[in-house]
C-alpha positions as CSV (number, residue, x, y, z in Angstrom):
1,M,83.4,60.9,57.2
2,Y,81.3,61.5,55.1
3,V,82.0,63.3,51.4
4,S,78.7,64.4,49.1
5,F,80.1,64.0,45.7
6,W,76.7,65.7,44.7
7,L,77.7,69.3,45.4
8,P,80.6,69.6,42.8
9,T,78.6,67.5,40.3
10,A,75.4,70.0,40.4
11,V,78.0,72.7,40.5
12,L,79.8,71.2,37.4
13,T,76.6,70.5,35.8
14,A,75.3,74.6,36.2
15,A,78.6,75.9,34.7
16,L,77.9,73.2,31.9
17,A,74.6,74.7,31.2
18,I,76.2,78.1,31.2
19,K,79.0,77.3,28.9
20,L,76.6,75.0,26.4
21,P,75.2,77.8,24.1
22,S,78.3,79.0,23.0
23,I,79.5,75.3,22.7
24,L,77.2,74.3,20.1
25,K,77.3,77.3,18.3
26,L,80.9,77.7,18.1
27,W,81.0,73.9,18.0
28,R,84.2,74.8,15.8
29,D,86.2,76.6,18.4
30,P,88.9,73.9,19.9
31,L,88.8,75.7,22.7
32,L,85.2,75.8,24.0
33,R,85.5,71.4,22.8
34,A,88.0,71.2,25.4
35,V,86.4,73.3,28.3
36,G,82.6,71.4,27.3
37,G,84.8,68.4,27.3
38,L,86.8,69.1,30.8
39,L,83.0,70.2,32.6
40,L,81.4,67.1,31.1
41,F,84.1,64.5,32.3
42,A,84.2,66.2,35.5
43,C,80.5,65.4,35.8
44,A,81.0,62.1,34.7
45,V,83.7,61.2,37.1
46,F,81.7,62.2,40.3
47,V,78.4,61.1,39.1
48,F,80.3,57.7,38.9
49,A,82.8,58.0,41.8
50,A,79.9,58.5,44.0
51,P,80.3,54.8,46.8
52,S,76.2,54.2,46.0
53,T,77.6,54.3,42.0
54,I,80.1,52.6,42.5
55,A,77.8,49.7,43.9
56,W,75.4,49.9,41.3
57,T,78.3,49.4,38.5
58,N,79.4,46.4,40.2
59,R,76.2,45.0,40.5
60,V,75.1,45.1,37.6
61,T,77.8,44.0,34.8
62,G,78.4,41.4,37.7
63,V,82.2,42.1,38.2
64,P,84.1,43.0,41.3
65,N,85.8,46.5,41.6
66,I,85.0,46.9,37.7
67,A,84.0,50.5,38.7
68,A,87.7,51.4,39.4
69,P,89.5,51.1,36.1
70,W,85.8,52.9,34.7
71,V,86.4,55.6,37.5
72,Y,89.9,56.1,36.6
73,S,89.7,55.9,33.0
74,L,87.5,58.7,33.1
75,L,89.5,60.4,35.3
76,T,92.1,60.6,33.3
77,A,90.2,61.3,30.3
78,L,89.2,64.2,32.5
79,C,93.0,64.9,32.9
80,A,93.7,65.2,29.1
81,S,90.7,67.8,28.8
82,W,92.9,69.9,31.2
83,L,95.5,69.4,29.5
84,L,93.8,70.0,25.7
85,L,92.3,73.3,27.4
86,V,95.3,74.5,28.5
87,V,97.1,73.6,25.1
88,H,94.7,75.8,22.9
89,W,94.3,78.1,24.9
90,R,98.3,79.1,25.0
91,N,98.4,78.1,21.3
92,G,94.9,79.5,19.8
93,R,97.1,81.8,17.8
94,T,96.7,81.0,14.2
95,E,100.6,80.9,13.6
96,R,100.8,78.3,16.3
97,H,97.9,76.3,14.5
98,A,100.9,73.6,13.7
99,Q,102.1,73.6,16.9
100,T,98.8,73.1,18.9
101,R,97.7,69.9,16.7
102,R,100.9,68.3,17.1
103,A,100.7,69.2,21.2
104,T,97.0,67.8,21.0
105,R,97.7,64.3,19.2
106,W,100.1,64.1,21.7
107,V,98.3,64.5,24.7
108,V,95.2,62.6,23.2
109,A,97.6,59.6,22.6
110,V,99.3,59.6,25.5
111,Y,96.5,59.0,27.8
112,A,94.5,57.5,25.6
113,A,97.4,55.1,26.1
114,V,96.9,55.5,30.1
115,V,93.1,54.3,29.4
116,A,94.2,51.0,27.9
117,A,97.1,50.2,30.4
118,L,94.4,50.7,33.3
119,W,91.9,48.2,31.6
120,I,94.7,45.7,30.9
121,L,96.1,45.6,34.2
122,F,92.8,45.5,35.9
123,A,92.0,42.0,33.6
124,L,95.5,40.9,34.9
125,A,95.4,41.8,38.5
126,D,92.8,39.5,41.0
127,V,91.0,42.4,43.1
128,P,87.9,39.2,44.2
129,V,87.2,41.5,47.1
130,E,84.4,44.8,46.6
131,Q,86.1,47.8,47.9
132,I,83.4,50.6,47.7
133,R,85.2,53.2,49.4
134,D,88.8,52.4,49.8
135,L,90.2,50.3,47.2
136,D,93.4,51.7,46.5
137,T,95.4,51.3,50.0
138,Y,93.4,47.3,50.1
139,Y,94.9,46.4,46.5
140,A,98.1,48.8,47.2
141,S,100.5,45.9,47.0
142,T,98.6,43.6,45.0
143,P,100.5,42.7,41.6
144,F,98.9,44.5,38.4
145,M,96.5,46.4,40.6
146,R,100.0,48.4,42.2
147,E,100.8,49.1,38.8
148,L,97.3,50.2,38.0
149,I,96.9,52.7,41.0
150,L,100.1,54.3,40.4
151,L,99.4,54.4,36.8
152,Y,96.5,56.8,36.9
153,L,97.4,58.7,40.1
154,T,100.8,59.8,37.8
155,A,98.8,60.7,34.8
156,H,96.4,62.6,37.2
157,T,99.2,64.6,39.3
158,V,101.3,65.5,35.8
159,A,98.0,67.0,34.4
160,S,97.4,68.9,37.5
161,L,100.5,70.6,37.9
162,V,101.3,71.3,34.1
163,T,97.5,72.7,34.2
164,S,98.1,74.5,37.6
165,R,101.7,76.3,37.0
166,L,100.0,77.8,33.1
167,V,96.6,79.1,34.6
168,W,98.6,80.3,37.4
169,N,100.9,82.1,34.4
170,W,98.3,83.4,32.9
171,I,96.5,85.0,36.2
172,R,99.3,87.8,36.0
173,T,99.1,88.5,32.2
174,D,98.3,92.3,31.6
175,G,95.1,93.8,30.2
176,L,92.7,90.6,31.0
177,D,89.4,91.7,31.9
178,A,88.8,91.2,35.8
179,W,86.2,88.9,35.5
180,L,87.9,86.6,33.7
181,R,91.0,87.3,35.8
182,W,88.9,86.3,38.9
183,G,87.8,83.2,36.8
184,L,91.5,82.0,36.3
185,R,92.1,82.3,40.2
186,F,89.4,80.0,41.0
187,L,90.4,78.1,38.5
188,G,94.2,78.2,39.6
189,I,92.9,77.1,43.0
190,G,91.1,74.4,41.9
191,F,93.3,72.5,40.1
192,A,96.4,73.1,42.5
193,T,94.0,71.6,45.0
194,N,93.7,68.0,42.7
195,L,97.6,67.9,43.7
196,L,96.0,67.4,47.5
197,F,94.5,64.5,46.1
198,S,97.2,62.9,44.2
199,A,99.2,63.8,47.5
200,A,96.9,61.9,49.7
201,K,96.5,59.4,47.6
202,L,99.9,58.7,46.9
203,T,101.1,59.2,50.7
204,A,98.1,56.1,51.6
205,V,99.6,53.7,49.1
206,A,103.1,54.2,50.2
207,A,102.3,54.2,53.9
208,R,100.9,50.6,52.8
209,W,103.8,49.3,51.2
210,T,105.8,50.5,54.7
211,G,103.4,48.6,56.9
212,H,101.8,51.4,58.1
213,D,98.1,52.8,57.9
214,L,97.6,56.2,56.6
215,D,94.0,54.7,55.1
216,W,92.0,58.1,56.1
217,L,94.2,60.0,53.9
218,N,92.6,57.7,51.2
219,T,89.3,57.8,52.8
220,N,89.0,61.3,53.6
221,V,91.1,63.5,52.6
222,A,91.5,62.8,48.5
223,P,87.7,62.3,48.6
224,S,87.2,66.0,49.7
225,A,90.5,67.4,48.1
226,A,88.6,66.4,45.0
227,C,85.5,68.1,45.8
228,I,87.0,71.0,46.9
229,A,88.9,70.8,43.7
230,A,86.1,70.7,41.5
231,T,83.4,73.2,42.9
232,F,86.7,75.7,42.2
233,V,87.1,74.7,39.0
234,A,83.4,74.8,38.0
235,V,83.2,78.7,40.0
236,G,86.0,79.7,37.3
237,F,84.2,79.5,34.4
238,I,80.9,80.5,35.8
239,V,82.2,83.7,37.0
240,P,83.7,85.3,33.8
241,H,80.1,84.8,32.8
242,A,77.9,85.2,36.1
243,G,79.9,88.1,36.4
244,Q,80.0,89.8,33.0
245,Y,76.2,89.6,32.9
246,L,75.4,90.5,36.2
247,Q,77.5,93.7,35.4
248,E,75.8,94.2,32.1
249,R,72.5,94.4,33.9
250,W,73.5,96.9,37.0
251,L,74.7,99.4,34.2
252,V,71.9,99.2,32.2
253,R,69.1,99.7,35.5
254,H,71.7,101.9,36.8
255,R,71.4,104.2,33.4
256,H,67.5,103.8,33.8
257,R,67.6,105.4,37.2
258,G,70.1,108.0,36.4
259,L,67.6,109.1,33.7
260,A,64.8,109.3,36.2
261,P,64.7,113.0,36.9
262,L,65.1,114.0,33.5
263,A,62.2,111.6,32.3
264,R,59.7,113.2,35.5
265,L,61.1,116.5,34.1
266,M,59.8,115.5,30.5
267,R,56.5,114.4,31.6
268,T,55.3,117.8,32.4
269,V,56.2,118.4,28.6
270,A,54.8,115.8,27.3
271,G,51.4,115.3,29.2
272,G,52.3,111.6,29.8
273,R,55.6,108.9,30.4
274,E,57.3,106.2,28.4
275,P,55.1,103.3,27.5
276,L,55.9,100.4,30.1
277,G,55.4,97.0,29.7
278,L,55.0,94.3,32.5
279,R,57.5,91.6,30.9
280,A,59.6,94.3,29.1
281,T,63.8,93.8,29.4
282,P,66.0,96.2,31.3
283,E,67.7,96.8,27.9
284,M,63.9,98.0,25.9
285,R,62.9,99.4,29.1
286,L,66.2,101.8,29.0
287,I,65.6,101.9,25.6
288,R,62.1,103.4,25.6
289,R,62.9,105.9,28.6
290,E,66.2,107.7,26.3
291,T,63.7,107.8,23.4
292,F,60.9,109.4,25.1
293,I,63.2,111.9,26.5
294,R,65.0,112.7,23.0
295,D,61.4,113.1,21.7
296,T,60.3,115.6,24.1
297,L,63.2,117.6,24.1
298,L,62.9,117.5,20.1
299,Q,59.1,119.4,20.7
300,L,61.1,121.6,23.0
301,A,64.2,122.9,21.1
302,R,62.5,125.6,19.7
303,R,62.1,126.8,23.9
304,L,65.9,126.7,24.3
305,D,68.2,129.3,24.7
306,E,71.8,129.2,23.4
307,D,72.6,132.7,24.7
308,L,71.2,131.6,28.1
309,R,73.4,127.8,27.9
310,T,76.8,130.1,26.7
311,R,76.2,132.1,30.0
312,S,75.3,129.3,32.5
313,Y,78.3,127.7,31.0
314,D,80.7,130.4,32.0
315,A,78.7,131.0,34.9
316,A,79.4,127.2,36.1
317,L,82.9,127.2,35.1
318,A,83.2,131.0,37.5
319,L,82.1,128.8,40.4
320,G,84.4,126.2,40.1
321,F,83.1,123.3,37.9
322,P,85.1,121.1,35.9
323,P,84.1,121.8,32.2
324,G,81.5,118.7,31.6
325,R,79.6,118.9,34.6
326,A,79.7,123.1,33.7
327,Q,78.1,121.6,30.8
328,A,75.6,119.2,31.9
329,L,74.7,122.3,34.5
330,A,74.1,124.9,31.7
331,S,72.1,122.2,29.8
332,A,70.0,121.6,32.8
333,V,69.2,125.2,33.3
334,T,68.7,125.6,29.4
335,I,66.1,123.0,29.3
336,L,64.5,124.0,32.9
337,D,64.0,127.7,31.3
338,A,62.9,126.0,28.1
339,V,60.1,124.0,30.1
340,E,58.9,127.2,32.4
341,A,58.3,128.7,29.0
342,E,56.2,126.1,27.2
343,R,53.7,125.9,30.5
344,R,53.6,129.8,30.0
345,S,52.7,129.8,26.2
346,P,52.5,126.5,25.1
347,D,51.5,127.1,21.8
348,G,54.3,130.3,21.2
349,G,57.7,129.9,20.7
350,G,60.2,130.4,18.3
351,T,60.3,129.5,14.8
352,S,63.5,127.7,14.2
353,A,65.0,125.3,16.3
354,P,68.9,125.5,17.3
355,D,70.8,122.4,16.9
356,T,70.2,119.8,20.0
357,T,72.6,117.1,18.8
358,Y,75.0,117.7,21.8
359,L,72.1,117.6,24.1
360,L,70.5,114.7,22.6
361,Q,74.1,112.9,23.5
362,E,74.5,114.2,27.4
363,I,71.0,113.2,28.9
364,Q,72.9,111.2,31.3
365,A,75.2,113.8,32.4
366,V,72.1,116.7,32.1
367,S,70.3,114.2,34.4
368,Q,72.2,113.7,36.7
369,A,72.6,117.3,37.5
370,L,68.9,117.3,37.8
371,R,69.4,115.9,41.0
372,K,71.4,118.8,42.4
373,P,68.7,121.5,42.4
374,E,70.8,123.5,44.5
375,E,74.2,124.1,41.8
376,I,71.5,124.8,39.4
377,K,70.1,127.7,41.5
378,A,73.7,129.0,41.8
379,V,74.3,128.7,37.9
380,R,71.1,130.4,37.3
381,A,71.6,133.1,40.0
382,R,75.4,133.8,38.5
383,A,74.4,133.5,34.5
384,A,71.4,135.8,35.4
385,V,74.2,138.8,36.3
386,P,75.0,141.2,34.0
387,A,78.2,140.3,31.8
388,E,79.7,143.9,33.3
389,S,78.7,143.0,36.5
390,M,80.2,140.0,37.0
391,S,83.5,141.5,35.9
392,T,83.5,144.1,38.3
393,H,82.7,141.8,41.3
394,D,85.4,139.6,39.8
């Protein structure tokens, strides 16, 4: 079974590229440094764990199987970055600063010692036959190499257990952003899947000790689990950023489209439309449309009939609309009346303009009201009925 190491590498690289600007900008933040280290070491692990890279490393150095301690050292450093991430995430508050530093020193010291022990054990081991895919099971009973394999797998299992447990605990925390919660879910799945990697490796090695052959766990299941785990971890870091970015873009575009009815109405007064720019960002197009609408409404201010707005509001309430919707419908009726008056007498109008602050602040609601001409028609008709007549019929 062929397992590609390049797919998780590509996803991890994408996650690193997304996070890199924040990491560089806020380099003093230990949490962001831990995230950067995690993604960097994860990319390195999959680059150097690829069979082609393993063969290249052995060939370039001229030392059979030297890629093993190198890859295992990178994997151990990756495990340390997992733990550093949860240490800074859990103890990030200032009152825990001393505790965070103490835990950081412990993690760095222990995992640095593991890396040093890996190289010492490899130097003492006798591993003359190059193994690209199944080194762990092939040398499972070899002195010193046996200890090397158990050491890195133990370090990996401990880090996976601790990280997975803490991440799943955080998922249940109240007040989390929805995108962050989804990102944590992917991280939790990824770190939990890493346990499958360790379990498959340890089972295959133990089987060799008892005279059985379960090498397929080492050559097929473990690499697949590692690729799946890394992909989920990378997606876990991508989802909060990509989700929030796409949500913000959608909200901007939704607001821009929502203002279309009011913008079209204002064009009949202004004789033109808002400035367009082919390279303008969605935010800039929204600002231009809002500015165009507000400027035109100020031009119409002298035509706005406050008495009509009050009657329309009362009429909308009488028709059963809630207060917020009634206010938007009343404003829409008032604006339509002002537009019609402007068309009939472009040079006429009152000398003083009412306060339009409320209107400039609710252009989205008014624009949405304009999408329902039948509701506006009903409000206008009821507002046109004299108050005495309304009370008699009601």
